[in-house]
N, C-alpha and C positions, 0 to 999 in steps of 0.2 A: 146565856143559853141555859135552858132548864129541861129536865127530863121528867116525863110523866108515864107511869105504868097504869094503863087502863084495862089490863087483862082481866081483873076481877069483875069488870062490868059486862063481860062477854060481848054480845052484839048490841048492847045498849049504851055505848060510849060516846056517841056523836054529840049529844047535847052537852055532856060534861067536857068534851074536848073543846068545843067552841067557847064555853064559859071560861075555861082555863086560858085559852088564847086571848080572849077579850079582857079578862080581869087580872090575870096573873103575869102575863107577858107585857113588857114595855113595847111601845111602837118600834118596829123594825127588829125586835128581838126574836130569836129563833127558839122554838120549842120542839123537843123530840118526843113523839108519842108512840108508845108500844101497846099493841092490841092483838087479840086473837083473830086469825084470818078465817077460820071456819070454811065456808064454801067460796071464798075469794070475793064475794059481792061486797064485803065490807071495805075492801081495798079501793074499789072504784067509788063507792058511796062516800068514803071519807075524803077522797080527792075532790069530788063534786061539792061537798059541803064546805070544804076549805075555800074553794073558788067562789061559791055563792056568797060567802061572807066577806069577800074582798081580800082575803089573805093569800099568800103565795106558797104553793107547795114546792119545797126546795129539793126533796129527795123522798123516794119511796122504795123500800127494799125488804126482802124476806129476811127475818132475823134468825129463825130456825124453822123446824118442821111445822110448828103450830102458831107462830107469832110473826107479826109484821111491824115495821117501824116506818114512820113518816116524819120528816122534818118540815116544819111550817114556820114561815116568817110572818109575824104579825104586821098587818097593814100600818102605814104611817097615817095617823089621824089628821 
């Protein structure tokens, strides 16, 4: 399991998140991604992108007032 802080990327973290899942996680490994929520649209968009790329969203929860955390299991190739 690996943890990634994508908060510095603001709302431009989607491409980086998928690259990390595909390149840095082993098949079936779980990654925890922390990002800023802003207007909450990033929560649904991140879940949609994970699914579109064939990975599994394990958990999605509010971390604090400004941040959100999702746990993603990389697909088995």
